[in-house]
A tleap script that builds the chain and sets N, CA, C and O, in Angstrom:
source leaprc.protein.ff14SB
mol = sequence {
  NMET ALA GLU SER SER ALA ALA ALA PRO THR
  GLY GLY PRO ALA THR PRO PRO PRO VAL LEU
  PRO TRP LEU VAL MET HIE THR VAL GLY ARG
  LEU GLY ILE PHE ALA LEU ALA THR LEU VAL
  LEU TRP MET ALA GLY LEU ASP PHE TRP SER
  GLY LEU LEU PHE GLY LEU LEU LEU SER MET
  PRO LEU ALA TYR LEU LEU LEU ARG ARG SER
  ARG GLU ARG LEU THR ALA ALA PHE GLU ALA
  ARG SER LEU ALA ARG ARG ALA ALA LYS GLU
  ASP LEU ARG THR ARG LEU SER GLY THR GLY
  THR CGLU
}
set mol.1.N position { 13.040 4.613 -4.476 }
set mol.1.CA position { 12.463 5.846 -4.040 }
set mol.1.C position { 13.560 6.423 -3.136 }
set mol.1.O position { 14.397 5.786 -2.497 }
set mol.2.N position { 13.387 7.823 -3.210 }
set mol.2.CA position { 14.281 8.435 -2.256 }
set mol.2.C position { 13.819 8.344 -0.756 }
set mol.2.O position { 12.628 8.335 -0.445 }
set mol.3.N position { 14.818 8.277 0.121 }
set mol.3.CA position { 14.496 8.146 1.423 }
set mol.3.C position { 14.220 9.547 1.926 }
set mol.3.O position { 14.923 10.529 1.689 }
set mol.4.N position { 13.068 9.522 2.676 }
set mol.4.CA position { 12.642 10.829 3.293 }
set mol.4.C position { 12.981 10.897 4.785 }
set mol.4.O position { 13.155 9.878 5.454 }
set mol.5.N position { 13.067 12.117 5.271 }
set mol.5.CA position { 13.465 12.218 6.721 }
set mol.5.C position { 12.197 11.879 7.631 }
set mol.5.O position { 11.044 12.068 7.242 }
set mol.6.N position { 12.508 11.392 8.802 }
set mol.6.CA position { 11.420 11.067 9.639 }
set mol.6.C position { 11.149 12.128 10.811 }
set mol.6.O position { 10.676 11.840 11.911 }
set mol.7.N position { 11.500 13.297 10.416 }
set mol.7.CA position { 11.320 14.335 11.384 }
set mol.7.C position { 10.346 15.410 10.821 }
set mol.7.O position { 10.284 15.651 9.615 }
set mol.8.N position { 9.623 16.017 11.713 }
set mol.8.CA position { 8.591 16.939 11.317 }
set mol.8.C position { 9.317 18.346 11.247 }
set mol.8.O position { 10.414 18.484 11.788 }
set mol.9.N position { 8.682 19.419 10.557 }
set mol.9.CA position { 9.394 20.672 10.504 }
set mol.9.C position { 9.639 21.313 11.965 }
set mol.9.O position { 10.499 22.180 12.125 }
set mol.10.N position { 8.895 20.871 12.943 }
set mol.10.CA position { 9.195 21.356 14.306 }
set mol.10.C position { 10.337 20.739 15.090 }
set mol.10.O position { 10.713 21.189 16.173 }
set mol.11.N position { 10.937 19.553 14.411 }
set mol.11.CA position { 12.106 18.897 15.063 }
set mol.11.C position { 11.617 17.706 15.603 }
set mol.11.O position { 12.464 16.852 15.867 }
set mol.12.N position { 10.388 17.441 15.838 }
set mol.12.CA position { 9.853 16.193 16.557 }
set mol.12.C position { 9.593 15.097 15.521 }
set mol.12.O position { 9.793 15.339 14.331 }
set mol.13.N position { 9.158 13.904 15.927 }
set mol.13.CA position { 9.004 12.874 15.013 }
set mol.13.C position { 7.824 13.325 14.054 }
set mol.13.O position { 6.921 14.052 14.467 }
set mol.14.N position { 7.877 12.892 12.857 }
set mol.14.CA position { 6.820 13.126 11.898 }
set mol.14.C position { 5.707 12.121 11.923 }
set mol.14.O position { 5.976 10.931 12.084 }
set mol.15.N position { 4.404 12.557 11.764 }
set mol.15.CA position { 3.405 11.394 11.802 }
set mol.15.C position { 3.349 10.836 10.366 }
set mol.15.O position { 3.280 11.595 9.400 }
set mol.16.N position { 3.377 9.550 10.249 }
set mol.16.CA position { 3.435 8.830 9.065 }
set mol.16.C position { 2.054 9.064 8.350 }
set mol.16.O position { 1.028 9.133 9.026 }
set mol.17.N position { 2.031 9.187 6.962 }
set mol.17.CA position { 0.606 9.235 6.319 }
set mol.17.C position { -0.272 7.990 6.635 }
set mol.17.O position { 0.275 6.921 6.909 }
set mol.18.N position { -1.440 8.095 6.605 }
set mol.18.CA position { -2.375 6.963 6.946 }
set mol.18.C position { -2.263 5.957 5.721 }
set mol.18.O position { -2.165 6.265 4.533 }
set mol.19.N position { -2.298 4.734 6.254 }
set mol.19.CA position { -2.028 3.566 5.317 }
set mol.19.C position { -3.505 3.097 4.868 }
set mol.19.O position { -3.777 2.833 3.697 }
set mol.20.N position { -4.428 3.023 5.932 }
set mol.20.CA position { -5.618 2.380 5.717 }
set mol.20.C position { -6.492 2.873 4.498 }
set mol.20.O position { -7.036 2.024 3.792 }
set mol.21.N position { -6.646 4.227 4.226 }
set mol.21.CA position { -7.524 4.681 3.142 }
set mol.21.C position { -6.804 4.229 1.789 }
set mol.21.O position { -7.500 3.849 0.848 }
set mol.22.N position { -5.511 4.265 1.696 }
set mol.22.CA position { -4.887 3.739 0.351 }
set mol.22.C position { -5.116 2.103 0.285 }
set mol.22.O position { -5.379 1.539 -0.777 }
set mol.23.N position { -5.008 1.530 1.321 }
set mol.23.CA position { -5.115 0.036 1.339 }
set mol.23.C position { -6.548 -0.371 0.943 }
set mol.23.O position { -6.726 -1.326 0.187 }
set mol.24.N position { -7.550 0.333 1.438 }
set mol.24.CA position { -8.927 0.060 1.131 }
set mol.24.C position { -9.213 0.397 -0.319 }
set mol.24.O position { -9.833 -0.378 -1.045 }
set mol.25.N position { -8.739 1.594 -0.734 }
set mol.25.CA position { -8.957 2.040 -2.086 }
set mol.25.C position { -8.286 0.946 -3.155 }
set mol.25.O position { -8.833 0.638 -4.214 }
set mol.26.N position { -7.166 0.477 -2.754 }
set mol.26.CA position { -6.338 -0.325 -3.685 }
set mol.26.C position { -7.114 -1.737 -3.707 }
set mol.26.O position { -7.368 -2.338 -4.751 }
set mol.27.N position { -7.432 -2.157 -2.505 }
set mol.27.CA position { -8.113 -3.587 -2.345 }
set mol.27.C position { -9.581 -3.456 -3.139 }
set mol.27.O position { -9.910 -4.398 -3.860 }
set mol.28.N position { -10.363 -2.435 -3.030 }
set mol.28.CA position { -11.576 -2.158 -3.627 }
set mol.28.C position { -11.374 -2.228 -5.198 }
set mol.28.O position { -12.058 -2.921 -5.952 }
set mol.29.N position { -10.395 -1.456 -5.550 }
set mol.29.CA position { -10.137 -1.358 -6.931 }
set mol.29.C position { -9.655 -2.740 -7.559 }
set mol.29.O position { -10.059 -3.039 -8.683 }
set mol.30.N position { -8.906 -3.486 -6.947 }
set mol.30.CA position { -8.577 -4.818 -7.511 }
set mol.30.C position { -9.757 -5.774 -7.638 }
set mol.30.O position { -9.914 -6.502 -8.619 }
set mol.31.N position { -10.640 -5.727 -6.511 }
set mol.31.CA position { -11.873 -6.470 -6.492 }
set mol.31.C position { -12.737 -6.027 -7.627 }
set mol.31.O position { -13.306 -6.880 -8.308 }
set mol.32.N position { -12.889 -4.631 -7.904 }
set mol.32.CA position { -13.735 -4.171 -8.911 }
set mol.32.C position { -13.196 -4.525 -10.318 }
set mol.32.O position { -13.994 -4.716 -11.236 }
set mol.33.N position { -11.875 -4.615 -10.507 }
set mol.33.CA position { -11.325 -4.979 -11.780 }
set mol.33.C position { -11.548 -6.394 -12.005 }
set mol.33.O position { -11.896 -6.800 -13.113 }
set mol.34.N position { -11.343 -7.267 -10.891 }
set mol.34.CA position { -11.717 -8.686 -10.966 }
set mol.34.C position { -13.139 -8.969 -11.413 }
set mol.34.O position { -13.374 -9.834 -12.257 }
set mol.35.N position { -14.083 -8.239 -10.846 }
set mol.35.CA position { -15.440 -8.519 -10.894 }
set mol.35.C position { -15.836 -8.021 -12.433 }
set mol.35.O position { -16.618 -8.706 -13.091 }
set mol.36.N position { -15.320 -6.921 -12.922 }
set mol.36.CA position { -15.619 -6.435 -14.181 }
set mol.36.C position { -14.979 -7.353 -15.223 }
set mol.36.O position { -15.637 -7.549 -16.245 }
set mol.37.N position { -13.762 -7.954 -15.100 }
set mol.37.CA position { -13.170 -8.789 -16.168 }
set mol.37.C position { -13.982 -10.134 -16.129 }
set mol.37.O position { -14.258 -10.743 -17.163 }
set mol.38.N position { -14.360 -10.578 -14.831 }
set mol.38.CA position { -15.130 -11.843 -14.860 }
set mol.38.C position { -16.509 -11.657 -15.522 }
set mol.38.O position { -16.969 -12.529 -16.260 }
set mol.39.N position { -17.113 -10.599 -15.273 }
set mol.39.CA position { -18.433 -10.422 -15.963 }
set mol.39.C position { -18.453 -10.305 -17.408 }
set mol.39.O position { -19.335 -10.815 -18.099 }
set mol.40.N position { -17.328 -9.526 -17.935 }
set mol.40.CA position { -17.110 -9.522 -19.355 }
set mol.40.C position { -16.784 -10.967 -19.893 }
set mol.40.O position { -17.259 -11.347 -20.963 }
set mol.41.N position { -16.090 -11.641 -19.246 }
set mol.41.CA position { -15.810 -13.122 -19.828 }
set mol.41.C position { -17.102 -13.961 -19.702 }
set mol.41.O position { -17.313 -14.825 -20.553 }
set mol.42.N position { -17.961 -13.766 -18.719 }
set mol.42.CA position { -19.144 -14.609 -18.693 }
set mol.42.C position { -20.191 -14.114 -19.805 }
set mol.42.O position { -20.954 -14.869 -20.408 }
set mol.43.N position { -20.113 -12.862 -19.962 }
set mol.43.CA position { -21.002 -12.330 -21.071 }
set mol.43.C position { -20.462 -12.780 -22.402 }
set mol.43.O position { -21.228 -12.937 -23.352 }
set mol.44.N position { -19.208 -12.987 -22.498 }
set mol.44.CA position { -18.587 -13.512 -23.823 }
set mol.44.C position { -18.919 -14.984 -23.976 }
set mol.44.O position { -18.664 -15.555 -25.036 }
set mol.45.N position { -19.501 -15.644 -22.915 }
set mol.45.CA position { -19.833 -17.087 -23.270 }
set mol.45.C position { -18.943 -18.252 -22.414 }
set mol.45.O position { -19.088 -19.465 -22.559 }
set mol.46.N position { -18.135 -17.696 -21.630 }
set mol.46.CA position { -17.447 -18.750 -20.787 }
set mol.46.C position { -18.213 -19.275 -19.613 }
set mol.46.O position { -18.912 -18.538 -18.917 }
set mol.47.N position { -18.080 -20.492 -19.415 }
set mol.47.CA position { -18.851 -20.966 -18.190 }
set mol.47.C position { -18.415 -20.405 -16.805 }
set mol.47.O position { -17.465 -19.627 -16.718 }
set mol.48.N position { -19.076 -20.787 -15.804 }
set mol.48.CA position { -18.815 -20.205 -14.358 }
set mol.48.C position { -17.349 -20.102 -13.904 }
set mol.48.O position { -16.773 -19.073 -13.549 }
set mol.49.N position { -16.839 -21.365 -13.979 }
set mol.49.CA position { -15.433 -21.592 -13.380 }
set mol.49.C position { -14.299 -21.085 -14.334 }
set mol.49.O position { -13.248 -20.573 -13.952 }
set mol.50.N position { -14.646 -21.291 -15.549 }
set mol.50.CA position { -13.698 -20.749 -16.604 }
set mol.50.C position { -13.546 -19.139 -16.627 }
set mol.50.O position { -12.514 -18.501 -16.841 }
set mol.51.N position { -14.820 -18.658 -16.356 }
set mol.51.CA position { -14.798 -17.268 -16.338 }
set mol.51.C position { -14.126 -16.686 -15.114 }
set mol.51.O position { -13.362 -15.723 -15.185 }
set mol.52.N position { -14.482 -17.394 -13.827 }
set mol.52.CA position { -13.558 -16.968 -12.664 }
set mol.52.C position { -12.115 -17.006 -12.816 }
set mol.52.O position { -11.365 -16.092 -12.471 }
set mol.53.N position { -11.750 -18.124 -13.357 }
set mol.53.CA position { -10.173 -18.480 -13.399 }
set mol.53.C position { -9.605 -17.475 -14.411 }
set mol.53.O position { -8.582 -16.857 -14.116 }
set mol.54.N position { -10.219 -17.281 -15.594 }
set mol.54.CA position { -9.602 -16.141 -16.588 }
set mol.54.C position { -9.882 -14.980 -16.098 }
set mol.54.O position { -9.049 -14.140 -16.435 }
set mol.55.N position { -10.811 -14.537 -15.361 }
set mol.55.CA position { -11.058 -13.301 -14.848 }
set mol.55.C position { -10.000 -12.902 -13.740 }
set mol.55.O position { -9.551 -11.761 -13.626 }
set mol.56.N position { -9.665 -13.939 -12.966 }
set mol.56.CA position { -8.567 -13.657 -12.054 }
set mol.56.C position { -7.155 -13.560 -12.841 }
set mol.56.O position { -6.284 -12.784 -12.448 }
set mol.57.N position { -7.007 -14.242 -13.772 }
set mol.57.CA position { -5.752 -14.116 -14.476 }
set mol.57.C position { -5.545 -12.882 -15.236 }
set mol.57.O position { -4.482 -12.262 -15.261 }
set mol.58.N position { -6.696 -12.535 -15.899 }
set mol.58.CA position { -6.714 -11.295 -16.588 }
set mol.58.C position { -6.650 -9.961 -15.682 }
set mol.58.O position { -6.049 -8.966 -16.087 }
set mol.59.N position { -7.295 -9.998 -14.447 }
set mol.59.CA position { -7.299 -8.923 -13.696 }
set mol.59.C position { -5.972 -8.533 -13.047 }
set mol.59.O position { -5.763 -7.370 -12.702 }
set mol.60.N position { -5.091 -9.492 -12.886 }
set mol.60.CA position { -3.807 -9.228 -12.234 }
set mol.60.C position { -2.989 -8.134 -13.034 }
set mol.60.O position { -2.630 -7.101 -12.469 }
set mol.61.N position { -2.686 -8.403 -14.454 }
set mol.61.CA position { -1.985 -7.236 -15.124 }
set mol.61.C position { -2.829 -5.988 -15.288 }
set mol.61.O position { -2.296 -4.878 -15.279 }
set mol.62.N position { -4.122 -6.145 -15.437 }
set mol.62.CA position { -4.916 -4.940 -15.676 }
set mol.62.C position { -4.882 -4.098 -14.223 }
set mol.62.O position { -4.741 -2.876 -14.264 }
set mol.63.N position { -4.992 -4.664 -13.180 }
set mol.63.CA position { -4.728 -3.923 -11.894 }
set mol.63.C position { -3.402 -3.351 -11.703 }
set mol.63.O position { -3.217 -2.251 -11.181 }
set mol.64.N position { -2.468 -4.130 -12.142 }
set mol.64.CA position { -1.127 -3.632 -12.044 }
set mol.64.C position { -0.887 -2.310 -12.855 }
set mol.64.O position { -0.198 -1.405 -12.384 }
set mol.65.N position { -1.487 -2.225 -14.110 }
set mol.65.CA position { -1.477 -1.135 -14.987 }
set mol.65.C position { -2.444 0.055 -14.575 }
set mol.65.O position { -2.064 1.222 -14.663 }
set mol.66.N position { -3.643 -0.268 -14.145 }
set mol.66.CA position { -4.679 0.659 -13.837 }
set mol.66.C position { -4.552 1.240 -12.568 }
set mol.66.O position { -4.968 2.390 -12.425 }
set mol.67.N position { -3.958 0.540 -11.449 }
set mol.67.CA position { -3.849 1.079 -10.147 }
set mol.67.C position { -2.527 1.414 -9.735 }
set mol.67.O position { -2.162 1.206 -8.578 }
set mol.68.N position { -1.689 1.983 -10.708 }
set mol.68.CA position { -0.392 2.216 -10.479 }
set mol.68.C position { -0.294 3.518 -9.342 }
set mol.68.O position { 0.585 3.545 -8.480 }
set mol.69.N position { -1.218 4.460 -9.471 }
set mol.69.CA position { -1.035 5.541 -8.620 }
set mol.69.C position { -1.358 5.232 -7.061 }
set mol.69.O position { -0.745 5.745 -6.125 }
set mol.70.N position { -2.349 4.372 -6.950 }
set mol.70.CA position { -2.716 3.942 -5.531 }
set mol.70.C position { -1.627 3.115 -4.979 }
set mol.70.O position { -1.225 3.256 -3.824 }
set mol.71.N position { -1.137 2.223 -5.836 }
set mol.71.CA position { -0.153 1.400 -5.480 }
set mol.71.C position { 1.194 2.144 -4.928 }
set mol.71.O position { 1.782 1.852 -3.888 }
set mol.72.N position { 1.507 3.048 -5.745 }
set mol.72.CA position { 2.675 3.856 -5.387 }
set mol.72.C position { 2.429 4.680 -4.119 }
set mol.72.O position { 3.343 4.785 -3.300 }
set mol.73.N position { 1.214 5.286 -3.905 }
set mol.73.CA position { 0.959 5.963 -2.710 }
set mol.73.C position { 0.932 5.021 -1.476 }
set mol.73.O position { 1.397 5.379 -0.394 }
set mol.74.N position { 0.361 3.787 -1.683 }
set mol.74.CA position { 0.412 2.812 -0.605 }
set mol.74.C position { 1.810 2.398 -0.208 }
set mol.74.O position { 2.134 2.212 0.965 }
set mol.75.N position { 2.632 2.261 -1.251 }
set mol.75.CA position { 3.988 1.905 -0.949 }
set mol.75.C position { 4.800 3.036 -0.262 }
set mol.75.O position { 5.636 2.785 0.606 }
set mol.76.N position { 4.516 4.304 -0.691 }
set mol.76.CA position { 5.093 5.465 0.039 }
set mol.76.C position { 4.593 5.568 1.593 }
set mol.76.O position { 5.362 5.908 2.492 }
set mol.77.N position { 3.294 5.254 1.797 }
set mol.77.CA position { 2.640 5.259 3.125 }
set mol.77.C position { 3.403 4.284 4.004 }
set mol.77.O position { 3.838 4.603 5.111 }
set mol.78.N position { 3.554 2.999 3.425 }
set mol.78.CA position { 4.290 1.972 4.129 }
set mol.78.C position { 5.768 2.349 4.326 }
set mol.78.O position { 6.324 2.070 5.388 }
set mol.79.N position { 6.363 2.922 3.414 }
set mol.79.CA position { 7.833 3.231 3.624 }
set mol.79.C position { 7.906 4.441 4.767 }
set mol.79.O position { 8.759 4.367 5.651 }
set mol.80.N position { 7.012 5.512 4.712 }
set mol.80.CA position { 7.045 6.449 5.777 }
set mol.80.C position { 6.687 5.835 7.143 }
set mol.80.O position { 7.329 6.197 8.129 }
set mol.81.N position { 5.789 5.009 7.250 }
set mol.81.CA position { 5.503 4.309 8.525 }
set mol.81.C position { 6.694 3.491 8.991 }
set mol.81.O position { 7.027 3.516 10.176 }
set mol.82.N position { 7.337 2.775 8.099 }
set mol.82.CA position { 8.597 2.090 8.516 }
set mol.82.C position { 9.626 2.928 9.012 }
set mol.82.O position { 10.319 2.565 9.962 }
set mol.83.N position { 9.790 4.077 8.417 }
set mol.83.CA position { 10.876 5.012 8.776 }
set mol.83.C position { 10.530 5.590 10.075 }
set mol.83.O position { 11.397 5.737 10.936 }
set mol.84.N position { 9.292 5.929 10.266 }
set mol.84.CA position { 8.908 6.531 11.577 }
set mol.84.C position { 8.964 5.509 12.751 }
set mol.84.O position { 9.343 5.862 13.868 }
set mol.85.N position { 8.573 4.225 12.471 }
set mol.85.CA position { 8.869 3.230 13.533 }
set mol.85.C position { 10.254 2.963 13.752 }
set mol.85.O position { 10.577 2.621 14.890 }
set mol.86.N position { 11.168 3.060 12.831 }
set mol.86.CA position { 12.578 2.796 13.005 }
set mol.86.C position { 13.174 3.925 13.642 }
set mol.86.O position { 14.137 3.711 14.379 }
set mol.87.N position { 12.752 5.121 13.477 }
set mol.87.CA position { 13.231 6.386 14.225 }
set mol.87.C position { 12.725 6.249 15.717 }
set mol.87.O position { 13.468 6.531 16.656 }
set mol.88.N position { 11.527 5.837 15.881 }
set mol.88.CA position { 10.976 5.659 17.294 }
set mol.88.C position { 11.733 4.576 18.009 }
set mol.88.O position { 12.066 4.734 19.184 }
set mol.89.N position { 12.023 3.453 17.322 }
set mol.89.CA position { 12.715 2.431 17.953 }
set mol.89.C position { 14.088 2.840 18.402 }
set mol.89.O position { 14.580 2.446 19.459 }
set mol.90.N position { 14.701 3.668 17.533 }
set mol.90.CA position { 16.120 4.171 17.701 }
set mol.90.C position { 16.156 5.122 18.891 }
set mol.90.O position { 17.133 5.169 19.637 }
set mol.91.N position { 15.032 5.906 19.060 }
set mol.91.CA position { 14.993 6.878 19.989 }
set mol.91.C position { 14.806 6.172 21.341 }
set mol.91.O position { 15.457 6.545 22.317 }
set mol.92.N position { 13.926 5.159 21.416 }
set mol.92.CA position { 13.718 4.396 22.467 }
set mol.92.C position { 15.045 3.756 22.981 }
set mol.92.O position { 15.334 3.793 24.177 }
set mol.93.N position { 15.792 3.208 22.107 }
set mol.93.CA position { 17.063 2.476 22.508 }
set mol.93.C position { 18.072 3.602 22.999 }
set mol.93.O position { 18.833 3.309 23.922 }
set mol.94.N position { 18.118 4.691 22.519 }
set mol.94.CA position { 18.957 5.762 22.988 }
set mol.94.C position { 18.565 6.208 24.357 }
set mol.94.O position { 19.424 6.401 25.218 }
set mol.95.N position { 17.259 6.382 24.590 }
set mol.95.CA position { 16.763 6.727 25.949 }
set mol.95.C position { 16.945 5.639 27.044 }
set mol.95.O position { 17.088 5.915 28.235 }
set mol.96.N position { 16.926 4.439 26.562 }
set mol.96.CA position { 17.055 3.376 27.577 }
set mol.96.C position { 18.476 3.156 27.843 }
set mol.96.O position { 18.794 2.834 28.988 }
set mol.97.N position { 19.441 3.294 26.877 }
set mol.97.CA position { 20.731 3.227 27.268 }
set mol.97.C position { 21.451 4.315 27.959 }
set mol.97.O position { 22.593 4.171 28.395 }
set mol.98.N position { 20.784 5.380 28.051 }
set mol.98.CA position { 21.168 6.615 28.776 }
set mol.98.C position { 22.229 7.477 28.150 }
set mol.98.O position { 22.866 8.279 28.832 }
set mol.99.N position { 22.426 7.323 26.866 }
set mol.99.CA position { 23.486 8.040 26.181 }
set mol.99.C position { 23.023 9.141 25.413 }
set mol.99.O position { 23.815 9.839 24.779 }
set mol.100.N position { 21.826 9.345 25.420 }
set mol.100.CA position { 21.137 10.470 24.706 }
set mol.100.C position { 21.297 11.844 25.437 }
set mol.100.O position { 21.714 11.901 26.594 }
set mol.101.N position { 20.968 12.879 24.756 }
set mol.101.CA position { 20.924 14.115 25.419 }
set mol.101.C position { 19.865 14.282 26.350 }
set mol.101.O position { 18.769 13.863 25.980 }
set mol.102.N position { 19.945 14.805 27.483 }
set mol.102.CA position { 18.932 14.947 28.541 }
set mol.102.C position { 18.719 16.318 28.896 }
set mol.102.O position { 17.901 16.610 29.768 }
savepdb mol mol.pdb
quit
């Protein structure tokens, strides 16, 4: 991914996008895909434990394919948050060392 700047248009530090909504959406999506795959396997005649195991194994590639957009947005939000934290840490180091513009 391309690296984005950590500064807002006004010159101050940018606020990173929220991570929690994308994290919740991705988690609920993965759990939903697992539940649906398990239910389909139980309806196909598998017993309880086999249905759970194969539902889990089947849901992993399905979630990878079906939740691509939310996974990419979650990754971008984590990356932006990391860049903002790195910039804030560097700003703090500069201010503590006394070498920054005052």
